[in-house]
C-alpha positions as CSV (number, residue, x, y, z in Angstrom):
1,I,-10.5,9.6,5.5
2,S,-8.0,6.8,5.3
3,A,-8.8,3.1,5.5
4,M,-7.3,-0.3,4.8
5,E,-8.8,-2.7,2.3
6,G,-11.7,-4.6,3.8
7,D,-12.5,-2.1,6.5
8,S,-15.8,-0.1,6.8
9,V,-15.9,3.7,6.5
10,T,-18.7,5.9,7.8
11,L,-19.3,9.4,6.3
12,H,-21.2,11.4,8.8
13,T,-23.6,14.2,7.8
14,D,-23.5,15.8,11.3
15,V,-27.4,15.9,11.2
16,T,-29.0,14.7,14.4
17,E,-32.3,13.7,12.7
18,L,-33.7,14.3,9.3
19,Q,-37.2,15.9,9.2
20,R,-40.0,14.9,6.9
21,D,-39.4,17.6,4.3
22,N,-35.7,17.0,4.1
23,V,-34.1,15.5,1.0
24,L,-30.6,14.0,1.2
25,L,-28.4,12.9,-1.8
26,W,-25.0,11.2,-1.7
27,T,-22.8,11.4,-4.8
28,F,-19.4,9.9,-5.8
29,G,-16.6,11.0,-8.1
30,P,-16.1,14.0,-10.3
31,Q,-19.2,13.3,-12.3
32,D,-21.4,13.4,-9.1
33,T,-22.8,10.0,-9.6
34,H,-25.8,9.3,-7.4
35,I,-25.2,6.4,-5.0
36,A,-27.8,7.1,-2.2
37,K,-30.8,9.1,-1.5
38,I,-33.4,9.8,1.1
39,N,-36.7,11.6,0.2
40,R,-39.2,11.4,2.9
41,V,-41.8,13.5,1.2
42,H,-42.2,10.7,-1.4
43,N,-41.2,8.0,1.1
44,E,-38.2,7.2,-1.1
45,T,-34.9,5.7,0.1
46,F,-32.4,3.9,-2.0
47,H,-28.7,3.1,-2.0
48,N,-27.2,1.5,-5.1
49,G,-24.0,2.3,-7.0
50,A,-22.6,3.1,-10.4
51,D,-21.0,0.3,-12.5
52,G,-21.5,-2.3,-9.7
53,R,-18.6,-1.1,-7.5
54,F,-20.9,-0.3,-4.6
55,R,-23.1,-3.4,-4.8
56,D,-23.8,-4.7,-1.3
57,R,-21.4,-2.2,0.2
58,L,-23.7,0.8,1.1
59,K,-25.6,1.2,4.3
60,L,-27.6,4.4,4.9
61,D,-28.7,5.7,8.3
62,S,-32.3,6.7,7.7
63,Q,-32.3,8.8,10.8
64,T,-29.1,10.9,10.2
65,G,-28.4,10.2,6.6
66,S,-24.9,9.1,7.3
67,L,-23.4,6.7,4.8
68,T,-21.4,3.6,5.7
69,I,-19.3,1.8,3.0
70,T,-18.4,-1.7,4.0
71,N,-15.5,-4.0,2.7
72,V,-13.8,-0.9,1.0
73,S,-11.3,-1.4,-1.8
74,T,-8.9,0.8,-3.7
75,E,-11.5,1.3,-6.5
76,L,-13.6,3.2,-4.1
77,N,-10.9,5.9,-3.6
78,G,-12.2,9.4,-4.4
79,L,-14.5,12.3,-3.7
80,Y,-17.8,11.7,-1.8
81,K,-20.4,14.6,-1.5
82,V,-23.6,14.8,0.5
83,E,-26.3,17.5,-0.2
84,I,-29.1,18.1,2.2
85,V,-32.1,20.2,1.4
86,I,-33.6,21.7,4.6
87,E,-36.3,24.3,4.3
88,N,-35.5,24.9,0.6
89,K,-31.9,25.6,1.6
90,V,-29.2,23.3,0.3
91,S,-26.1,22.5,2.5
92,S,-23.3,20.2,1.3
93,K,-20.2,18.4,2.8
94,D,-17.3,16.8,0.9
95,F,-15.3,13.8,1.9
96,I,-12.0,12.4,0.3
97,V,-11.6,8.7,0.9
98,K,-8.3,7.0,0.4
99,V,-8.1,3.2,0.6
100,Y,-4.8,1.5,1.0
101,A,-4.0,-2.1,0.1
102,H,-2.6,-4.4,2.8
103,L,1.2,-4.4,2.8
104,P,3.3,-7.5,2.2
105,I,6.5,-8.1,4.2
106,P,9.6,-6.9,2.2
107,V,12.1,-9.5,1.0
108,I,15.8,-9.2,1.7
109,T,18.2,-11.1,-0.5
110,R,21.9,-11.4,-1.3
111,Y,22.7,-9.3,-4.3
112,C,25.3,-10.7,-6.7
113,P,26.2,-8.2,-9.5
114,L,26.4,-9.4,-13.1
115,N,29.8,-7.7,-13.3
116,P,31.3,-8.3,-9.9
117,P,34.3,-6.3,-8.8
118,S,37.7,-8.1,-8.5
119,S,37.6,-7.9,-4.8
120,V,34.8,-8.0,-2.3
121,S,35.1,-6.4,1.1
122,R,31.4,-5.9,1.9
123,C,28.3,-7.9,1.6
124,E,25.7,-6.3,-0.8
125,L,22.0,-6.8,-0.1
126,L,18.7,-6.0,-1.8
127,C,15.4,-5.2,-0.2
128,S,12.7,-5.5,-2.7
129,M,8.9,-5.7,-3.3
130,L,6.7,-6.4,-6.4
131,N,3.4,-4.6,-7.4
132,V,3.1,-1.9,-4.8
133,S,1.9,1.7,-4.9
134,H,1.8,4.7,-2.6
135,V,4.5,3.2,-0.3
136,T,8.0,4.0,0.9
137,L,10.8,1.3,1.2
138,S,13.6,2.1,3.8
139,W,16.7,0.7,5.2
140,Y,17.3,1.2,9.0
141,K,20.4,0.7,11.2
142,G,18.9,0.3,14.5
143,N,16.4,3.3,14.7
144,S,18.4,5.4,12.3
145,L,17.2,5.9,8.7
146,L,20.0,5.0,6.1
147,S,18.1,5.3,2.8
148,S,14.6,5.2,1.4
149,I,12.7,5.3,-1.9
150,S,9.0,6.2,-2.5
151,V,6.6,5.2,-5.3
152,S,3.2,6.6,-5.9
153,D,1.8,4.9,-9.0
154,L,1.7,1.1,-9.2
155,S,5.2,-0.1,-9.7
156,S,6.1,-3.6,-11.0
157,S,9.2,-3.6,-8.7
158,V,10.8,-1.4,-6.1
159,S,14.2,-2.1,-4.5
160,L,16.9,-0.6,-2.3
161,H,20.6,-1.7,-1.9
162,L,22.5,-2.0,1.3
163,K,26.3,-2.8,1.8
164,V,27.5,-4.1,5.2
165,E,30.8,-5.5,6.5
166,Y,30.8,-9.2,6.8
167,Q,31.5,-9.1,10.6
168,D,29.0,-6.2,11.2
169,K,27.1,-6.8,14.5
170,N,24.7,-3.9,14.1
171,S,20.9,-4.5,13.7
172,Y,19.4,-3.7,10.3
173,S,15.9,-3.9,9.0
174,C,14.0,-3.1,5.9
175,V,10.6,-1.3,6.3
176,L,7.8,-1.0,3.8
177,N,5.1,1.6,4.8
178,N,2.2,3.7,3.6
179,P,0.5,6.5,5.7
180,I,-1.5,4.1,7.9
181,S,0.6,0.8,8.2
182,N,4.0,-0.7,7.9
183,Q,5.7,-4.1,7.5
184,T,9.2,-4.9,8.7
185,Q,11.9,-7.4,7.7
186,H,14.9,-7.8,9.9
187,L,18.3,-8.6,8.4
188,D,20.1,-11.8,9.5
189,I,23.7,-11.0,8.4
190,T,25.1,-14.3,9.4
191,Q,22.6,-16.1,7.3
192,L,22.8,-14.0,4.2
193,C,26.4,-12.9,4.2
194,Q,28.4,-16.0,4.2
195,T,32.0,-15.9,2.9
196,H,31.8,-19.2,1.0
197,S,30.0,-20.6,-2.1
198,D,26.4,-19.8,-1.7
199,V,23.2,-19.7,-3.7
200,S,21.2,-16.4,-3.4
201,N,18.0,-15.2,-4.9
202,V,18.2,-11.9,-6.7
203,L,15.4,-9.7,-7.9
204,V,16.0,-8.0,-11.2
205,L,14.2,-5.0,-12.6
206,T,12.0,-7.1,-14.9
207,G,10.4,-8.6,-11.8
208,R,11.5,-12.1,-12.6
209,R,13.4,-14.2,-10.0
210,F,16.7,-16.0,-10.8
211,D,18.9,-18.3,-8.8
212,V,22.4,-17.0,-9.0
213,E,25.1,-19.2,-7.7
214,C,28.0,-17.1,-6.4
215,D,31.4,-18.2,-5.4
216,I,32.1,-15.6,-2.7
217,T,35.3,-15.3,-0.9
218,D,37.2,-12.5,0.9
219,K,39.0,-11.7,-2.3
220,S,36.8,-12.3,-5.3
221,T,33.2,-13.0,-6.5
222,Q,32.4,-15.3,-9.4
223,I,29.0,-16.1,-10.9
224,H,28.8,-19.6,-12.1
225,K,25.3,-19.9,-13.4
226,L,22.1,-17.9,-13.9
227,I,18.9,-20.0,-14.0
228,S,15.6,-18.1,-14.9
229,K,12.6,-19.2,-12.9
């Protein structure tokens, strides 16, 4: 089951109605931590959580035993299990919940190499994002995929280069996506790829931003100053 942060997720037991002698138990994680229980024999119903992560987030349907988790976050990712005792027989059902963070819009900047070549015939661009995980970053030309890079674990920065001709009239876009959502930034070549002195933002691997003043002409590129921000 996939969801975005802030959504609600309902885990269904597929039981129409619990009977008086039924006992139901919900657990979370590899340690089978108890998070909710219904025991009608002893008139017992509770739904709390381990280490506070489920506080004020659990709603238990007393008729079916289905569990709703509200305002989900990535810390609630994992295995959920429900066990139901019916006439001394135990049945169980497992759920894998995956919560994804909301995606930011990717940033496209003019890239000025620290050791520029003697001649520049194309405009070099950088699409980048900070502090993302389980995402793919891609460059598109129209609807055609040009290149992509994927990260699974939390990454301080992820970036992807693109070189275009200065007079290119094609449509380019940078897309950041995960399995259930995406964000797109469209490239404005006329704004970023100017053939005169320009100031561009460049994102370096350390994740810090710099202002790089570039003197860009058809024949050469010179970097005049590098100012850390």
